[in-house]
Biopython code that builds the backbone (N, CA, C, O; Angstrom):
import numpy as np
from Bio.PDB.StructureBuilder import StructureBuilder

atoms = [
    (1, "MET", "N", (81.973, -75.161, -57.576)),
    (1, "MET", "CA", (81.389, -75.906, -56.621)),
    (1, "MET", "C", (80.977, -77.422, -57.206)),
    (1, "MET", "O", (80.504, -77.732, -58.299)),
    (2, "ILE", "N", (81.338, -78.237, -56.064)),
    (2, "ILE", "CA", (81.120, -79.712, -56.656)),
    (2, "ILE", "C", (79.504, -80.140, -56.147)),
    (2, "ILE", "O", (78.894, -79.963, -55.092)),
    (3, "SER", "N", (79.220, -80.666, -57.204)),
    (3, "SER", "CA", (77.400, -81.435, -56.551)),
    (3, "SER", "C", (77.498, -82.460, -56.217)),
    (3, "SER", "O", (78.360, -83.221, -56.656)),
    (4, "THR", "N", (76.417, -82.851, -55.114)),
    (4, "THR", "CA", (76.378, -83.983, -54.653)),
    (4, "THR", "C", (76.457, -85.214, -55.435)),
    (4, "THR", "O", (77.060, -86.252, -55.160)),
    (5, "THR", "N", (75.737, -84.922, -56.472)),
    (5, "THR", "CA", (75.897, -85.981, -57.641)),
    (5, "THR", "C", (77.386, -86.510, -58.169)),
    (5, "THR", "O", (77.643, -87.616, -58.644)),
    (6, "ASP", "N", (78.249, -85.441, -57.955)),
    (6, "ASP", "CA", (79.591, -85.777, -58.546)),
    (6, "ASP", "C", (80.252, -86.286, -57.188)),
    (6, "ASP", "O", (80.959, -87.293, -57.170)),
    (7, "ILE", "N", (80.047, -85.718, -56.338)),
    (7, "ILE", "CA", (80.668, -86.480, -54.547)),
    (7, "ILE", "C", (80.179, -87.813, -54.550)),
    (7, "ILE", "O", (81.001, -88.567, -54.030)),
    (8, "ARG", "N", (79.011, -88.466, -54.993)),
    (8, "ARG", "CA", (78.586, -89.671, -54.854)),
    (8, "ARG", "C", (79.275, -90.320, -55.896)),
    (8, "ARG", "O", (79.796, -91.387, -55.572)),
    (9, "ALA", "N", (79.418, -89.943, -57.101)),
    (9, "ALA", "CA", (80.103, -90.530, -58.228)),
    (9, "ALA", "C", (81.670, -90.690, -58.156)),
    (9, "ALA", "O", (82.224, -91.584, -58.795)),
    (10, "LEU", "N", (82.309, -89.888, -57.439)),
    (10, "LEU", "CA", (83.434, -89.864, -57.010)),
    (10, "LEU", "C", (83.881, -90.606, -55.738)),
    (10, "LEU", "O", (85.068, -90.901, -55.605)),
    (11, "GLU", "N", (82.832, -90.963, -54.655)),
    (11, "GLU", "CA", (82.783, -91.896, -53.818)),
    (11, "GLU", "C", (82.961, -93.386, -54.334)),
    (11, "GLU", "O", (83.760, -94.171, -53.823)),
    (12, "LEU", "N", (82.113, -93.696, -55.425)),
    (12, "LEU", "CA", (81.866, -95.041, -56.233)),
    (12, "LEU", "C", (83.460, -94.918, -56.938)),
    (12, "LEU", "O", (84.086, -95.960, -56.745)),
    (13, "TYR", "N", (84.014, -94.180, -57.483)),
    (13, "TYR", "CA", (85.062, -94.073, -58.379)),
    (13, "TYR", "C", (86.074, -94.781, -57.275)),
    (13, "TYR", "O", (86.629, -95.838, -57.572)),
    (14, "GLU", "N", (86.294, -94.141, -55.965)),
    (14, "GLU", "CA", (87.054, -94.600, -55.045)),
    (14, "GLU", "C", (86.909, -96.177, -54.868)),
    (14, "GLU", "O", (87.861, -96.956, -54.898)),
    (15, "LEU", "N", (85.741, -96.486, -54.702)),
    (15, "LEU", "CA", (85.475, -98.058, -54.250)),
    (15, "LEU", "C", (85.961, -98.915, -55.496)),
    (15, "LEU", "O", (86.574, -99.957, -55.262)),
    (16, "ALA", "N", (85.695, -98.495, -56.934)),
    (16, "ALA", "CA", (85.919, -99.217, -58.014)),
    (16, "ALA", "C", (87.401, -99.216, -58.188)),
    (16, "ALA", "O", (87.886, -100.138, -58.844)),
    (17, "LEU", "N", (88.280, -98.189, -57.622)),
    (17, "LEU", "CA", (89.623, -98.262, -57.883)),
    (17, "LEU", "C", (90.312, -99.209, -57.085)),
    (17, "LEU", "O", (91.225, -99.918, -57.508)),
    (18, "SER", "N", (89.815, -99.217, -55.791)),
    (18, "SER", "CA", (90.415, -100.099, -54.724)),
    (18, "SER", "C", (90.277, -101.682, -55.173)),
    (18, "SER", "O", (91.052, -102.591, -54.877)),
    (19, "LEU", "N", (89.000, -101.767, -56.020)),
    (19, "LEU", "CA", (88.726, -103.217, -56.420)),
    (19, "LEU", "C", (89.839, -103.400, -57.604)),
    (19, "LEU", "O", (90.534, -104.415, -57.586)),
    (20, "VAL", "N", (89.988, -102.561, -58.489)),
    (20, "VAL", "CA", (90.948, -102.944, -59.370)),
    (20, "VAL", "C", (92.264, -102.935, -58.876)),
    (20, "VAL", "O", (93.019, -103.684, -59.495)),
    (21, "GLU", "N", (92.628, -102.477, -58.192)),
    (21, "GLU", "CA", (94.086, -102.135, -57.402)),
    (21, "GLU", "C", (94.014, -103.311, -56.906)),
    (21, "GLU", "O", (95.057, -103.909, -57.170)),
    (22, "ALA", "N", (93.147, -104.077, -56.193)),
    (22, "ALA", "CA", (93.114, -105.266, -55.174)),
    (22, "ALA", "C", (93.100, -106.688, -56.036)),
    (22, "ALA", "O", (93.859, -107.632, -55.819)),
    (23, "LYS", "N", (92.139, -106.638, -56.994)),
    (23, "LYS", "CA", (92.033, -107.694, -57.704)),
    (23, "LYS", "C", (91.936, -107.575, -59.249)),
    (23, "LYS", "O", (91.659, -108.612, -59.850)),
    (24, "GLY", "N", (92.094, -106.651, -59.833)),
    (24, "GLY", "CA", (92.448, -106.600, -61.166)),
    (24, "GLY", "C", (93.447, -107.349, -61.789)),
    (24, "GLY", "O", (94.347, -107.831, -61.101)),
    (25, "THR", "N", (93.406, -107.543, -63.229)),
    (25, "THR", "CA", (94.219, -108.389, -63.985)),
    (25, "THR", "C", (94.468, -107.657, -65.240)),
    (25, "THR", "O", (93.433, -107.110, -65.619)),
    (26, "PRO", "N", (95.420, -107.464, -65.977)),
    (26, "PRO", "CA", (95.987, -106.823, -66.947)),
    (26, "PRO", "C", (95.248, -107.214, -68.127)),
    (26, "PRO", "O", (95.143, -108.431, -68.273)),
    (27, "VAL", "N", (94.641, -106.388, -69.114)),
    (27, "VAL", "CA", (93.931, -106.960, -70.366)),
    (27, "VAL", "C", (95.013, -106.988, -71.518)),
    (27, "VAL", "O", (95.638, -105.974, -71.830)),
    (28, "SER", "N", (95.181, -108.128, -72.088)),
    (28, "SER", "CA", (96.343, -108.717, -72.949)),
    (28, "SER", "C", (96.642, -107.648, -74.100)),
    (28, "SER", "O", (95.871, -107.842, -75.040)),
    (29, "GLY", "N", (97.485, -106.620, -74.317)),
    (29, "GLY", "CA", (97.940, -106.059, -75.256)),
    (29, "GLY", "C", (97.302, -104.658, -75.245)),
    (29, "GLY", "O", (96.957, -104.033, -76.248)),
    (30, "SER", "N", (97.184, -104.212, -73.821)),
    (30, "SER", "CA", (96.498, -102.834, -73.513)),
    (30, "SER", "C", (97.107, -102.445, -72.263)),
    (30, "SER", "O", (97.706, -103.298, -71.608)),
    (31, "THR", "N", (97.026, -101.317, -71.882)),
    (31, "THR", "CA", (97.563, -100.494, -70.705)),
    (31, "THR", "C", (96.201, -100.847, -69.747)),
    (31, "THR", "O", (96.432, -100.563, -68.572)),
    (32, "ILE", "N", (95.217, -101.243, -69.905)),
    (32, "ILE", "CA", (94.145, -101.525, -69.187)),
    (32, "ILE", "C", (94.260, -102.761, -68.100)),
    (32, "ILE", "O", (94.659, -103.900, -68.342)),
    (33, "VAL", "N", (93.783, -102.210, -66.779)),
    (33, "VAL", "CA", (93.453, -103.299, -66.148)),
    (33, "VAL", "C", (92.066, -103.436, -65.557)),
    (33, "VAL", "O", (91.399, -102.463, -65.204)),
    (34, "GLU", "N", (91.573, -104.992, -65.447)),
    (34, "GLU", "CA", (90.331, -105.029, -65.456)),
    (34, "GLU", "C", (90.019, -105.914, -64.071)),
    (34, "GLU", "O", (90.874, -106.606, -63.517)),
    (35, "CYS", "N", (88.573, -105.759, -63.591)),
    (35, "CYS", "CA", (88.172, -106.375, -62.502)),
    (35, "CYS", "C", (86.622, -106.868, -62.989)),
    (35, "CYS", "O", (85.953, -106.121, -63.703)),
    (36, "ARG", "N", (86.236, -107.848, -62.659)),
    (36, "ARG", "CA", (85.137, -108.162, -63.036)),
    (36, "ARG", "C", (84.258, -109.030, -61.592)),
    (36, "ARG", "O", (84.777, -110.024, -61.084)),
    (37, "ALA", "N", (83.094, -108.547, -61.154)),
    (37, "ALA", "CA", (82.529, -108.907, -59.982)),
    (37, "ALA", "C", (80.784, -109.134, -60.145)),
    (37, "ALA", "O", (79.961, -108.223, -60.062)),
    (38, "GLY", "N", (80.555, -110.222, -60.332)),
    (38, "GLY", "CA", (79.308, -110.519, -60.387)),
    (38, "GLY", "C", (78.573, -109.427, -61.954)),
    (38, "GLY", "O", (79.139, -109.582, -63.036)),
    (39, "LYS", "N", (77.742, -108.742, -61.895)),
    (39, "LYS", "CA", (77.387, -108.211, -63.342)),
    (39, "LYS", "C", (78.200, -106.810, -63.594)),
    (39, "LYS", "O", (77.883, -106.055, -64.513)),
    (40, "LEU", "N", (79.384, -106.507, -62.601)),
    (40, "LEU", "CA", (80.180, -105.165, -62.875)),
    (40, "LEU", "C", (81.370, -105.892, -63.615)),
    (40, "LEU", "O", (81.773, -107.053, -63.558)),
    (41, "THR", "N", (81.812, -104.718, -64.378)),
    (41, "THR", "CA", (83.212, -104.740, -64.946)),
    (41, "THR", "C", (83.754, -103.633, -64.695)),
    (41, "THR", "O", (83.090, -102.631, -64.963)),
    (42, "ILE", "N", (84.965, -103.480, -64.173)),
    (42, "ILE", "CA", (85.644, -102.089, -64.200)),
    (42, "ILE", "C", (86.947, -102.130, -64.881)),
    (42, "ILE", "O", (87.827, -102.962, -64.656)),
    (43, "HIS", "N", (87.012, -101.006, -65.874)),
    (43, "HIS", "CA", (88.390, -101.032, -66.615)),
    (43, "HIS", "C", (89.238, -99.587, -65.932)),
    (43, "HIS", "O", (88.627, -98.569, -65.610)),
    (44, "TYR", "N", (90.313, -99.705, -65.837)),
    (44, "TYR", "CA", (91.155, -98.908, -65.511)),
    (44, "TYR", "C", (92.526, -98.590, -66.247)),
    (44, "TYR", "O", (93.302, -99.539, -66.363)),
    (45, "SER", "N", (92.835, -97.594, -66.659)),
    (45, "SER", "CA", (94.145, -97.031, -67.219)),
    (45, "SER", "C", (94.760, -96.359, -66.607)),
    (45, "SER", "O", (94.289, -95.244, -66.384)),
    (46, "ALA", "N", (96.125, -96.711, -66.030)),
    (46, "ALA", "CA", (96.765, -96.205, -65.006)),
    (46, "ALA", "C", (97.706, -94.882, -65.965)),
    (46, "ALA", "O", (98.281, -93.925, -65.447)),
    (47, "LYS", "N", (97.634, -95.194, -67.442)),
    (47, "LYS", "CA", (98.492, -94.405, -68.298)),
    (47, "LYS", "C", (97.436, -92.932, -68.611)),
    (47, "LYS", "O", (97.806, -91.760, -68.682)),
    (48, "THR", "N", (96.212, -93.426, -68.739)),
    (48, "THR", "CA", (95.421, -92.204, -69.011)),
    (48, "THR", "C", (94.692, -91.633, -67.613)),
    (48, "THR", "O", (94.255, -90.482, -67.619)),
    (49, "GLY", "N", (94.568, -92.498, -66.370)),
    (49, "GLY", "CA", (93.714, -92.135, -65.513)),
    (49, "GLY", "C", (92.199, -92.610, -65.768)),
    (49, "GLY", "O", (91.300, -92.391, -64.957)),
    (50, "ARG", "N", (92.071, -93.093, -66.640)),
    (50, "ARG", "CA", (90.438, -93.124, -66.944)),
    (50, "ARG", "C", (89.851, -94.480, -66.178)),
    (50, "ARG", "O", (90.532, -95.504, -66.214)),
    (51, "LEU", "N", (88.653, -94.464, -65.528)),
    (51, "LEU", "CA", (88.084, -95.415, -65.150)),
    (51, "LEU", "C", (86.585, -95.546, -65.361)),
    (51, "LEU", "O", (85.768, -94.698, -65.003)),
    (52, "GLU", "N", (86.305, -96.668, -65.966)),
    (52, "GLU", "CA", (84.991, -97.191, -66.206)),
    (52, "GLU", "C", (84.344, -98.273, -65.534)),
    (52, "GLU", "O", (84.932, -99.317, -65.250)),
    (53, "VAL", "N", (83.005, -98.018, -65.245)),
    (53, "VAL", "CA", (82.197, -98.826, -64.552)),
    (53, "VAL", "C", (81.135, -99.503, -65.485)),
    (53, "VAL", "O", (80.171, -98.876, -65.925)),
    (54, "TRP", "N", (81.343, -100.656, -65.725)),
    (54, "TRP", "CA", (79.902, -101.235, -66.698)),
    (54, "TRP", "C", (79.094, -101.992, -65.825)),
    (54, "TRP", "O", (79.668, -102.613, -64.930)),
    (55, "HIS", "N", (77.834, -102.055, -65.923)),
    (55, "HIS", "CA", (76.754, -102.873, -65.345)),
    (55, "HIS", "C", (75.642, -103.081, -66.479)),
    (55, "HIS", "O", (74.596, -102.431, -66.482)),
    (56, "LEU", "N", (75.937, -103.970, -67.368)),
    (56, "LEU", "CA", (75.092, -104.184, -68.598)),
    (56, "LEU", "C", (75.310, -103.091, -69.269)),
    (56, "LEU", "O", (75.119, -103.342, -70.459)),
    (57, "SER", "N", (75.657, -101.851, -69.090)),
    (57, "SER", "CA", (75.763, -100.578, -70.037)),
    (57, "SER", "C", (76.639, -99.634, -69.075)),
    (57, "SER", "O", (76.520, -99.824, -67.864)),
    (58, "LYS", "N", (77.404, -98.752, -69.474)),
    (58, "LYS", "CA", (78.559, -97.863, -68.875)),
    (58, "LYS", "C", (77.611, -97.411, -67.940)),
    (58, "LYS", "O", (76.451, -97.186, -68.285)),
    (59, "VAL", "N", (78.007, -97.258, -66.779)),
    (59, "VAL", "CA", (77.181, -96.593, -65.543)),
    (59, "VAL", "C", (78.207, -95.464, -64.758)),
    (59, "VAL", "O", (77.737, -94.798, -63.836)),
    (60, "LEU", "N", (79.463, -95.309, -65.127)),
    (60, "LEU", "CA", (80.569, -94.454, -64.412)),
    (60, "LEU", "C", (81.550, -94.277, -65.259)),
    (60, "LEU", "O", (81.928, -95.351, -65.725)),
    (61, "THR", "N", (82.271, -93.121, -65.757)),
    (61, "THR", "CA", (83.251, -92.775, -66.160)),
    (61, "THR", "C", (83.979, -91.713, -65.319)),
    (61, "THR", "O", (83.317, -90.703, -65.080)),
    (62, "VAL", "N", (85.310, -91.775, -64.799)),
    (62, "VAL", "CA", (85.708, -90.685, -64.326)),
    (62, "VAL", "C", (87.221, -90.546, -65.067)),
    (62, "VAL", "O", (87.885, -91.577, -65.169)),
    (63, "LYS", "N", (87.633, -89.587, -65.457)),
    (63, "LYS", "CA", (89.191, -89.029, -65.896)),
    (63, "LYS", "C", (89.745, -88.312, -64.997)),
    (63, "LYS", "O", (89.217, -87.462, -64.280)),
    (64, "ARG", "N", (91.022, -88.721, -65.041)),
    (64, "ARG", "CA", (91.804, -87.823, -63.906)),
    (64, "ARG", "C", (92.576, -86.925, -64.942)),
    (64, "ARG", "O", (93.029, -87.356, -66.003)),
    (65, "LEU", "N", (92.662, -85.742, -64.544)),
    (65, "LEU", "CA", (92.895, -84.387, -65.086)),
    (65, "LEU", "C", (94.249, -84.278, -64.224)),
    (65, "LEU", "O", (94.604, -84.943, -63.250)),
    (66, "PRO", "N", (94.977, -83.082, -64.990)),
    (66, "PRO", "CA", (96.327, -82.601, -64.191)),
    (66, "PRO", "C", (96.256, -82.511, -62.617)),
    (66, "PRO", "O", (97.183, -82.994, -61.967)),
    (67, "ARG", "N", (95.325, -81.987, -62.061)),
    (67, "ARG", "CA", (95.018, -81.524, -60.682)),
    (67, "ARG", "C", (93.786, -81.989, -59.904)),
    (67, "ARG", "O", (93.536, -81.754, -58.722)),
    (68, "SER", "N", (92.985, -82.767, -60.874)),
    (68, "SER", "CA", (91.718, -83.265, -60.269)),
    (68, "SER", "C", (91.327, -84.291, -60.951)),
    (68, "SER", "O", (92.088, -84.799, -61.775)),
    (69, "LEU", "N", (90.108, -84.763, -60.738)),
    (69, "LEU", "CA", (89.132, -85.747, -61.303)),
    (69, "LEU", "C", (87.930, -85.000, -61.642)),
    (69, "LEU", "O", (87.435, -84.066, -61.011)),
    (70, "LYS", "N", (87.402, -85.705, -63.062)),
    (70, "LYS", "CA", (86.151, -85.063, -63.530)),
    (70, "LYS", "C", (85.066, -86.284, -64.048)),
    (70, "LYS", "O", (85.302, -87.111, -64.929)),
    (71, "VAL", "N", (83.984, -86.174, -63.360)),
    (71, "VAL", "CA", (83.042, -87.439, -63.797)),
    (71, "VAL", "C", (82.502, -86.970, -65.108)),
    (71, "VAL", "O", (81.797, -85.965, -65.199)),
    (72, "ALA", "N", (82.838, -87.700, -66.099)),
    (72, "ALA", "CA", (82.401, -87.499, -67.597)),
    (72, "ALA", "C", (80.930, -88.342, -67.574)),
    (72, "ALA", "O", (80.122, -87.971, -68.425)),
    (73, "HIS", "N", (80.532, -89.392, -66.715)),
    (73, "HIS", "CA", (79.493, -89.904, -67.093)),
    (73, "HIS", "C", (79.046, -90.865, -65.651)),
    (73, "HIS", "O", (79.762, -91.734, -65.153)),
    (74, "TYR", "N", (77.906, -90.514, -65.239)),
    (74, "TYR", "CA", (77.210, -91.245, -64.065)),
    (74, "TYR", "C", (75.738, -91.359, -64.136)),
    (74, "TYR", "O", (74.920, -90.440, -64.158)),
    (75, "THR", "N", (75.504, -92.813, -64.175)),
    (75, "THR", "CA", (73.958, -93.386, -64.013)),
    (75, "THR", "C", (73.655, -93.602, -62.777)),
    (75, "THR", "O", (73.986, -94.748, -62.474)),
    (76, "PRO", "N", (73.093, -92.936, -61.761)),
    (76, "PRO", "CA", (72.635, -94.056, -60.424)),
    (76, "PRO", "C", (71.663, -95.082, -60.994)),
    (76, "PRO", "O", (70.900, -95.026, -61.958)),
    (77, "GLY", "N", (71.971, -96.210, -59.942)),
    (77, "GLY", "CA", (71.250, -97.327, -60.080)),
    (77, "GLY", "C", (71.632, -98.526, -59.004)),
    (77, "GLY", "O", (72.465, -98.342, -58.116)),
    (78, "GLU", "N", (71.044, -99.566, -59.156)),
    (78, "GLU", "CA", (71.286, -100.552, -58.319)),
    (78, "GLU", "C", (72.947, -101.126, -58.352)),
    (78, "GLU", "O", (73.490, -101.626, -57.367)),
    (79, "TRP", "N", (73.494, -100.974, -59.452)),
    (79, "TRP", "CA", (75.110, -101.195, -59.298)),
    (79, "TRP", "C", (75.592, -100.601, -58.477)),
    (79, "TRP", "O", (76.552, -101.210, -58.005)),
    (80, "GLU", "N", (75.407, -99.635, -58.017)),
    (80, "GLU", "CA", (75.756, -98.861, -56.589)),
    (80, "GLU", "C", (76.072, -99.681, -55.480)),
    (80, "GLU", "O", (77.148, -99.728, -54.884)),
    (81, "GLU", "N", (74.852, -100.436, -55.218)),
    (81, "GLU", "CA", (74.935, -101.127, -53.728)),
    (81, "GLU", "C", (75.789, -102.472, -54.305)),
    (81, "GLU", "O", (76.619, -102.938, -53.525)),
    (82, "GLU", "N", (75.644, -103.077, -55.533)),
    (82, "GLU", "CA", (76.502, -104.230, -55.794)),
    (82, "GLU", "C", (78.146, -103.763, -55.526)),
    (82, "GLU", "O", (78.908, -104.433, -54.829)),
    (83, "LEU", "N", (78.439, -102.798, -56.048)),
    (83, "LEU", "CA", (79.779, -102.282, -56.017)),
    (83, "LEU", "C", (80.220, -102.107, -54.463)),
    (83, "LEU", "O", (81.218, -102.662, -54.004)),
    (84, "GLU", "N", (79.410, -101.319, -53.755)),
    (84, "GLU", "CA", (79.547, -101.445, -52.228)),
    (84, "GLU", "C", (79.689, -102.595, -51.265)),
    (84, "GLU", "O", (80.263, -102.547, -50.178)),
    (85, "VAL", "N", (78.973, -103.839, -51.914)),
    (85, "VAL", "CA", (78.940, -105.059, -51.230)),
    (85, "VAL", "C", (80.347, -105.843, -51.702)),
    (85, "VAL", "O", (81.138, -106.416, -50.952)),
    (86, "VAL", "N", (80.428, -105.712, -53.082)),
    (86, "VAL", "CA", (81.838, -106.460, -53.416)),
    (86, "VAL", "C", (82.954, -105.792, -52.906)),
    (86, "VAL", "O", (83.938, -106.469, -52.608)),
    (87, "ALA", "N", (82.973, -104.469, -52.740)),
    (87, "ALA", "CA", (84.083, -103.487, -52.197)),
    (87, "ALA", "C", (84.645, -103.907, -50.479)),
    (87, "ALA", "O", (85.750, -103.889, -49.935)),
    (88, "ALA", "N", (83.044, -104.326, -49.954)),
    (88, "ALA", "CA", (83.397, -104.475, -48.716)),
    (88, "ALA", "C", (83.865, -105.832, -48.267)),
    (88, "ALA", "O", (84.191, -106.047, -47.100)),
    (89, "LYS", "N", (83.894, -106.800, -49.270)),
    (89, "LYS", "CA", (84.340, -107.970, -48.918)),
    (89, "LYS", "C", (86.050, -108.325, -48.909)),
    (89, "LYS", "O", (86.447, -109.440, -48.571)),
]
sb = StructureBuilder()
sb.init_structure("model")
sb.init_model(0)
sb.init_chain("A")
sb.init_seg("    ")
for serial, (resi, resn, name, xyz) in enumerate(atoms, 1):
    if name == "N":
        sb.init_residue(resn, " ", resi, " ")
    sb.init_atom(name, np.array(xyz, "f"), 0.0, 1.0, " ", f" {name:<3s}", serial, name[0])
structure = sb.get_structure()
């Protein structure tokens, strides 16, 4: 059973992924696409399916598995509202 914390983390993952897809730029010499907005930095690797969100420190890491997503790290905080505001623009 999935926890409410994981549900929230996956909702934020979807927002972060939509930002990377809409506004991300490739990082030279890697398979990572990056999006910066305010204090947020989002890294996504389509090759591995790993998404990381940084807000001064790492606050979210989600890994794509064969048939699911796994929340590897999630720290609730003010960054969540900032992500929601940026994604709504």
